[in-house]
N, C-alpha and C positions, 0 to 999 in steps of 0.2 A: 264898847265900840259903837259908834254912831255911823250909820250908812244911809246914803240917799242916792237915788238915781237922778243925776242932774241933767243928762242929755240922752236922747236916743235917735239915731238916724239909721233906719233900716235894721240891720243886724249888728250895728256898732253902737255900743252903749258907753256912757261915761259915768263912773261912780265917784262920789265924794265921800271919803272915809275919815273919821276922826278916831284915833286910838287913844284911849285914856292914859293918863300919867301912870296909873297902876299897871296897866298892861305893858307900857314901855319899860317900867321898872322891872317887871318880871322877865322881859326879854334881855335887859341889861344884866340881871343877876345870872340868868342861864348862860350867857356868853362869858361872864366873869368866871363861873365855875368851870366852864370848858377850858378857859385859859389856865386856870389853876392846875389842870391835869396835864397841860402841854408845856407851860413856861418853866424853865429851869433857873433857879436862883442859887447863887453860891451859898453853901452851907446847908442846903436842904435837898433831901432826896426828891426825885421827880414826883410831882403831885402832892408833896407835903408842905409846900410853902404856904404861909398864911395868905388868905385872899386879900387882906388889906395891903400887904406888900406887893402882891401881883398887880393890884389896882394902881398902886403908886408907880410901879415900874412901867406898865403899859400906858396908863392915862385914860381918864374917863371918856375923852373925845373919841379915841380910837375904838375903845370897847363899845361905845354907843353906836358908832357908825356900823361896826361889824354886826352888832345885835339887830339893828334895824334891817340890814341887808339879809340876815338869816331868817328873821321873823316875817319879812314882807310876804313871801308866798302863802304862809298860813293865814296872815291877816287878810290878804286879798281873797283867798278861798272862802274864809268865813263871811266876808262881806258879800261875795257873790251868792253864797248859799242863803243868807238872810233875805236877799231880794229875789230868790228863786230863779237865778240866772244860771245858764249852762255855758260857760266859756268854752270856745273851741280853738282858741289860739292863745299865744303868749300875750299877756297884757302889757300895755305901755304905761308905766307908772312914773308919776312926778310928785316929789315932795312939795308941800306948801312951803313957800319961802325957801326955795331950793338952794339959794346962796348962803343960807344960815345953817349952822350946826344944830341938830335936835337938842333939846334941853330935857334933863331927866324929870324935872318937877312940873313939866307942862305937857298937855296933850300933843300928839303928833298927827298932823293932817296930811293926806295925800289924795291924789286923783288917779284913777285908772281907766284907761280906754281899752276896750277889748271887743272882739267879735264873739257873739253868742249865738246859740241855736235860735232859729227863727220862731216867731209867734205863729202858731197854726190856727187858721180860721176854718173850723170844720164846716163842710157843706152837708148834704144829705148823707147820712150813714145808717139810718134806720129805715128799712124798707127799700133798700136799693135793689134794682132788678139785675139778675144775672142769669145767663143761659145755663141750662142744665141738660146734659145729654141723657137720653134714655138708657136704661140698664138692662132691658130685656134682651135675651140672647135670640138672634135671628136663626132661622132654619139653615141658611147658608153658612153661618158661622159654625154651627154644630156639624154640618156636612164637611166643612173644611177640616175640622179636628178629626172627624172619622177618616177622612182621606189621608191625613198625616199618619194616623195610627195604622191604617192599612199599608201605607208605604213602608213603615218601619218593619212590618212583618211580611213584606213582599218577597217572592221567590224569584231568583234569576234562572231562567231556563234557556238552554242552547236553542238557537234558531237555525232552521235549514229551509232551503227552497225559496228564500227571498233575500234581497239585499238589505244592508244596514239602513236604519231610519232613525229619526229623532226619538229619543227616549231609550234607545238600545244601549247596552253596555258592551263595549268592544275591547278586545285585547289585540294590541298591535306591537310590531317592532318598527322602529323608525330611525333614520339617521339623515344627516344633511352634509353636503360637501360644497366647498367653495374652491374653485380652480383645482378640482380633483383631490383636495385635502379634506379629511373628515373634520367637521366643526364640533369642538367639544361643547357640551351643554345642550346639543341638539341631537342626542342619540339615546335610545332606551330599548330595552327588551322586555316583552310581556307587560307593556304599559296598559293599564286599564283606565278607561274613562267613559262617561256617559255622554252620548251625543246630545248637544243642547245644554249640557251642564256647565259650560264655560270653564272646564278644566284644561282644555286644549285650545290652541290658537284657532280663532274662528275660521280663518282661511283653510286650515288643515281639516277642521270638522266638515267643511263644505265638500272637500275632496273625498272624505271617507263616506259621506252620504251616498248611497247607491252602490257601494262596493260590496262584493260577496266574499264569503269566507274563502281564504286561499289566494285571493287576488292581491297583486302588488301594483304600485303606481309611483311614478316619479314626476314631479312637477316643480316649476319655479316658485320660490316662496320668498317674499320680502320680509326680512327680519324686522320686527318692531323696534322703534327708537328706544334707547335706554338699555338695550341688550349689552351684556359685558363684552369686553375685548373689541370694542369699536365696531361690532357687527351690525349695530342698529342702522337700518336703512339699506343694507346691502341685500342683494338677491342671491339665494343659494339654491342648489338642487336638493329638493326634499323627497326622500324615498320612504314609502310606508307600505308595510305588509299587514293585511288584515288576517289575523289568525283565528279569531273566534268572535261570534256575535251572540249575545244573550239578551232576551227581553224580560222586562219586569212583569211578573204575573201577580196581580193583587189577590189577596184572599177574598172569598165571598162573604158578603154581609149576612151571616146567619147566626142563630142563637148558639150553635155548636162552636163556631169560631170564637165568639165573644166569651163563652165559658172557658175556652182553652187559654185565652190570653189575658183574662181579667177576673176579678172577683165577682162579676155579675153574671147571672145565669141566662139573661136574655139581652137581645139587641136593644129593646125598648128601654130597659133599665140602664144600660150603659149610656144611651143617648140622653136620658134624663139626668144622669150624673154629670155628663159633659155640659149639658145646658145649664145646670145649677152652678157649676164652677165658672162658666163664662159669665153668667149673670152677676155672680159675686165680684168677679174681677172688674167687670164694667161698672158696677155700682161703686166700688172703691175709687176707681178712676174718675167717675162722674162726680162723686162727692168732693174729691180733692180739687178738681177743676172748678166746680161751683164755688168752693171756698176761695180759691185764688181769684176768680172773677169778681166775687162780691167784695173782697178786700180791695182789689184794684179799683173797683167802681167808687168805693168810699174814699180812697186816696185821691182819685182823679177829681172828686168833688171838693176837695179841700184846697185852701189857698195858702201858699207860703213862698218864701224866697230863700232858697238854700244858699248858704255861703259856699264859695268855691273851695275854701279850705276844708270844709266838711266832706264834700264830695271826693276831693282828692285823698283825704285820709282813709275814707272807706274803700276807695279803689286800691290804695296801698295795702290795706288789710286783705282785700281779695287776692291781690298778687301774692302776698305772703302765704295765704292758704294754698294757692296754686303751686308755689314753690315747694311747700311741704308735701304736697301730693306727688309731684314728680320725683322728689327726693326719696319718698317712701317706695317708689318703684325702681330705684337705682339710678335715676337720671339726675340732672342738674340744670339750674337756670342757665348757666353759660352754654351748656350743650343744646338746650332748647333754642337759645338766641342764635347760635351758629347754624342750627338746622333750619330755622324759619327765616333767618335774615331780618328779624325784628330787633327792637331795643327795649330796655326797661321802660323808658319814657313812653314809647309807643304803646306798650302793653297797658300802662296805666291809663293812657288816653282812651284806648279801646274799651277799658273796663268802666269808664266814667258813666256812660248811660245806665248801666245796671247798678252801679254804685248810687247814682242819683235816685233811682227807683227804690233801692233798699232803704236808704236814709229817709226818704219821703214816707214810705210805708210805715217805718218804725215810729216816726214822729206822729203820724196820724193815729196809730194804735195807742200811743202814749196819751194823745189828746182825748181819744174816745174813753180810755180808762179813767182819765181825770173827770171828764164830763159825766160819766155814769157811776162814779164812785167805786170803780173796780180796783181792788187791791189783792195782793198775795197774802194769804193767811200763813201763820206760823206752821200750821199743819202741812200746808202745801209745800212750803219751803223745806220742812223736815223730810217729807216724802221724796222730794227731788234730790236732796243731799244723800238720803239712804240709797236711792237708785244709783247715784254717781259713785258712792262708796262700794256698792255691790259690783258695779261694772269694772272698777279698778282694784277690787279686793283690798280696799282700805278700811281702816277703822272709822266708823261714822263720826264719833266725837272728835277725833283728830282731824278728819277732813273738814268738819264744820268749823273748828278753831282756825285752821289754815285759811279757809275761805273768808272767815270774819276778819282776820288780821290783814288779809290782802285786799279787803274791800269788795270781794267777789259776791258776798251774800246779797248786797244791794243790787248787784247786776242780775242775780238769779231772781230776786223779787220783781225787778223790772220786766224780765223775760216772761215770768209767770203771768204778770198783769197784762202784758201784750198778748199772750196766747189767749187769755180769758176775754180780752177786748175783741180779738179776732173771732172767737166763738160767738160773742154777742152780736157782731155784725152779721155773721152767717145765719145765726138763729132767727134774725129779724129780716133777712133778705128774702126777696120774692123770686122764686124760680120761674123762668119763662122758657119757652121752646127755643132751641137754637135756630138761627136764621137758615133758611133752605140754601142748599148749594146752588150756585149759578147754573142756569140752563146751558147745555152744550151748544156750541156754535152751530149755525145752520149748515148742515152738510151739503145743501144744494148750492151754496155760494160758489161763484165762478173762481174767485181769487182764493188761494190757499191762506189759511189763517194760522197764526201762532197760538198754540193751546195755552190757556192760562195755567199758572203755577198751581199745583195741587194744594188744597187747603191743609194746614198743619193738622196732624193727628191730635186727638184729645190728650193723649199722654204727653206729646211734645209740648203742646200749649200749656198744659198743667205744669210741666217742669219749668217752663220759661216764667210763668206767672208766679209759681210757688217761690221762685228765687227772690222775688220782691216782697214776699210776705214774711 
C-alpha cells in the first residue's frame, strides 16, 4: 500500500491511497471464502460447494465490490497509521475512477478526507511557575481541632437561675393551630435542639431565647414556603413550652483529660500529633494543587485548534460516566432530567468546557511525552495489569490477553506515558508563593459595599484543576 498526505486544511486532511493488486486479490479471496460458507448450491451441503462454482454463480464483479467495501475500513486505518494520523470522525472516501468497476489485476486507488486530532505546538512546559500553598499547620488550626475534640466530649448540665441563650440545648413541647385546628407536622413532645444550631425554625428560636424553664408562650408564626399541605406562607398560632435547659460544659485542657480520652499522656504530645496530621494533610493537598496548576500552565502555553467533534465526544463520555454514577446510586438519567428540568443536549453543552480542557490537557501530555522520549515500559504495563487483576480478582494472564485483544493495552501504555509526562512537568516546575488575598474594603466608606466572593479553597481548586489533568 502506498499512502500520501495530499492536502491539509486545519484539522481536515486528505489522503491519497493506492492498494496493490496483491492486497486487492487477498480481499477478493477472503470475500469469496465467506460466500462459500453462505451460498447454497443444489447438490451440495451448506459450505461444501467448490469455490469455483460459487465464483461462477455470484460473479467476480459483485464479489469484488463487496470485498472492497468490507476491506476499506482496514485499508483506511492502515493508511492513517502510516502517516501518524488520529482520525476523530468517519472518513469520506472516494474511489479513483468512481464510475469504473475495480479490476483484480490492477491496483486500486482511493482518496479519503477526514478530521484528525490537531497538531500541538508546545509552548513552555519546562520551568513553568505554579503557586504552591504552605503546608505548615497554624496554631489556630490546631486549636480548632482541639475545640472539636472538646466538643465531642462535652457534658450537658441542667441550667437554673437564668433564661435560655445561644448554645444551650433545650427540651420543648410545641404545637401549632390554624383556625383552632391542630396543624399536623407542627407538633412534638420532648423535642431537643440547640439554640443557634439551625435545627429549629429561626423565628421559633428567637422566641425561645430568653425563656425560662417552665415558661410557655404562644405567638403568630409564618409557615415557610414549601411546607406540605399548602401551609406555606400561612400564619399559625405557635405554642411552645420550655421544659428543660442544659448548657454545654467543655472539659478542661489538662494532661489528665488527654490521657483519659487518647493514647497520649500529655496535652503537648496530643497537640504535636494533631499538628503533624494537619501538616501531612495540607502537604498532600498542596502537592496535588501544585501538580494541577503546573500541568494547566503547560497546557495554557500550548497552541492547538480542537475539532468540535472531539470536544463533543469527550462531553458524551463524561455524560456516560455521570449516568453510570447515578445508576449505581439507584437513580436514572430520566429521573434526573425530570427533577432538574434539563435535557441531554443541555447537559452535553454544559460539559463541553470541561471536556475541552480534558482533551487539551491529554494532547499536551502526549506531545510532551513525544518531545521528551517518554514511553511506558513493559514492566510498568505489567505492574498496572497486575494491579487491575488484583482489584477485580482476575487472573493476570487472562486479563492481559483480554486487554490485548480489545486493544486496551495500547490505551494503558498511553495513560502511563501521560502520567510520566505529567510528573516530568511537575518535577521541572518552579514553585512560587500564592498571590495574597485582596485587602478588605475600607470600613470607613460611607456607602455600603458588596463583599467580594470568597476565594475557592485549595481543595476545591485542586479538584477542579485535577479534572483537567
